[in-house]
N, C-alpha and C positions, 0 to 999 in steps of 0.2 A: 722911595715911596714907602710909607708906613704900612705894616701888615694890616689886613682887615680886622676889625674888632669882632670877636666871636659873639654870636647871638647869646643872650642870657637864657638860662634854663628856667623852667617853670615847675614849681613844686607840685608833686602829686598830693591828692587828697581824696577822701571817700565821699561819695554821694549816697546817702543811706535812706532807703524806704523803711521807716520804722513803723511797721504795721501791727506790732504787738502792743497790747494795752499795758500801761504802767501798773495796772492792778495785778497783772500776772508776770510781767517782766520788768519790775521796778529797777533792778540793778542795771539793765541795759540802758534805760533812760537816764539813770544817774551817771553812767559812764560817758554819756554824750553831753551832760550838763557841766562839763569841766572846761576851764579856759585853755586856749592855745592847743586844742587837739587838731590833728590833721584831717579835718572833715570840712568839706566845702559846703554841704547842705544836708539837712534832714527833712524828711517829708512828714507832715502832719495829716493824718487820714482818719476821719471818723465816719464809718459806714460809707466808704467811697465818696467822700466829700467833706464839707465842714460840719455836717450834722445839723438837723433842724433845730435841735436844742443842744446847746454846748455841754459836752461832758467835762465837768470841771477837773476831774482827775487827769484826764488826757491833756486838756489844754494847759493845766498848770505845769505838767511835765514838759510840754513843748515850750512854754514861756521860760522855764528854767534853762533849756537849751539855748533859746534865743538870747536870754540875758547874759549867758556865759560867752556870747560872741559868735555863735554859729548860726548862719541863716537858716530859717525854717520856712519851707515851702508848703503852701496849702494844696492839697490834692484836689484836682478838678478833672473829670473825665470828659474827653471829646467824643467818645464812643465811635471812633473811626471817622469822625466828621459828620455823624448823623444827629448829634445832639443839638437842640435849638440853642442859639447863642444867648437867649434870655436866661436860661438856667445856668450857663457858664458864668454870666455876669452876676447873677444873683449869688452864686457861690463865692465869687470874688468879693462882693460887697460884704458878705458875712465874715470872711477871713479878715478883711481890713478892719471891720468894726470890732473884731476881737484882738486886734493888734499885730496882725501878720501881713507882711507886704511882699511876699514872694509866691509865685504860682508854679505848680508842677502840673502840666497839661498832659495827662496820660491818654493812652489809646489814640494818639495823634496819627492822622493819616500820613502816608509817606509819598503819595503820588503827586505829580505836578498838577493834576486836575483840582486838588483841594488846596493848593498853595495859597490862592488869593483869599479864600474864606478863613484859613488858619491865620494868615497875616492880619486880617481884620480882627479876628479874635484876640490876637496878641496885642494889637493897638488898643483895643477896648480894655484888656486887662491892665495895661499900663495906665490908661486913663483912670481906672478905678483905684490906682495907687500901688500896683504891683511893680516894684522896682526891679525885680529879678524874675525872669520867666524861663523855665526849662521845659522843652518839648520831649515827649517820649513816644516816638514811633517804634522804638526797639530794634529798628533795622536802619540801614543807610538810606536816607530819604532822597528825593530830588534835591539838588544842591541848594535851591532857593530857600529851603527851610533853615539852612544855617545862617542866612542873612537876617532872619526876622526874630530870632530869640537869642538869649544870652548863652544858652547851651542846648545841645541836642544829644539825646541818648541814642547812639547809633548801633548799639548792640545790647540786647537783653536776651539771655539764654543760658544754656548749660555749658559746662566746661569742655566736653568733646567738641561741641559746635564752635566754641570760642577758639579752640586750638586750630580749627580748620579755616576760620574766617579770614577773608581778605578785605582790604579797604582801599578805595580808589585814591589815585595820586592827587586829585583835586582837593582833598581834605587838607593837604599841607599848604594850601594857599590861605588857610585860616589859622588863627592861633590855636595851639593845643587845648587851651581853656574852653574852646567851643564844643568839645566832645566829652561824652561820658560813656562808660561801659558798666553794665550790671551783669554779673556772672553768678549763677546759682549752681548747686550741686558740687561745690568745691569743698571736698571733705576734710582736707588736711592743711596744716600751715604751709607745708612745702608746695602743695598745689596752689595755695593762695599767693605764695611768692612767685610762682610761675606766671600767674595772672598779672601781677604787677610788672614783671619783666616784659610780657607781651604788650601790655598797655603802653609802656614807655616807647617801645619800638613802633607802635601803631599811632603815635601822635595824639595821645589822649591823656589829659591831666586829671580827670576825675574817674575813679574806678572803685568798684566794690565787689568783694567776693563773699559769698554766703554758703554755708554748708548744707542748708536744706535742699532736698531734691524735689523738683517741681512735680506735682500731680494736679489734676483739675480741682481737687478738693483741699489742697494744701495752701496754707498761708505761707508762701515762699519766703517772705521777708518778715518773719515772725519775731525776731529778736536779733541780737548780735551773735555771730558765730563764736564758738568756744575759743577759737584762736585769735579773737579780736585784739587782745593786748599785744601779741606778737605782730599781727598784721598792722596795727596802728603805729608801732615803733618803726617798722620797715617803711611805711608810708612817710613818716616824718623825716626820714633820711633820703627820700627818693625824689627825683625830678625828671622831667622830659628835657633832654639836652637840646640846646639850640632852638627852644620854643619861645 
C-alpha cells in the first residue's frame, strides 16, 4: 500500500488594517503597493467607512495597492449587529462604485443569536459585488460564522492575551485560510516572530503584528511597524503545515 500523501502547506500572509492616511504615512502605503508581497489583504477605511465624499489621496493609495495585486477590503462596521443593513449596503455600493470588491465587516457579533442576520448581510454584500468578505468579531465566534464568510478574525488583542489564548479543536475542520489574527502591542521583531510561530501552531494563515499599544484614543493600526521589512521577509518563508 502506498503511503498517504501529506497535506499541502498553506503560505502565511498578513492582513493589514491600514488606518493611517497616506498624507502622513506615505512610505507605509508605498510599501504595500509592491507586487508579490506576503499580504493577503489591506483595509481601506475613510472615517470608519467609505467616506461620504471620496478622499482622492487615500483612494489613490488604495488603488495602487490593488493594482499591484493585493486585495483591498472596504471597511464597513456592523456595530455589534445593531446597525441597519440599509447603511451596510449603501457603504458596499460606494466601495464597488469606486472600484473595490472586498468587504471588511468590523464589529461583527459573535453569538449564535446574530448568525442569521449576519449571514443575510454577507449574502447582500456578495450581491453588491463583494467577491471577498472578511468578518471581524475579534474573538472566536459561534462556529456558523466560519461557514458564511471567506475569513474570520478570531483574535484581535494584545500580545500577553495572545500568548494565553486557546483555540477550539473544531477550527481544524476548516482550512487555515479561514482564520486571521491581529495582534497589537508587539514591540520588537523577536516578539513579532513569536506571533508568527504561535499563529502557525494555531491553524491560522493570516496574521499581523503591530507595535502600537492600544488605548481608547489610539489609532492602533496607524502605519506599518518599524520591523515590517523583517516581519514580511519571515512571512514570505512561512507556512501552516498540513493546511
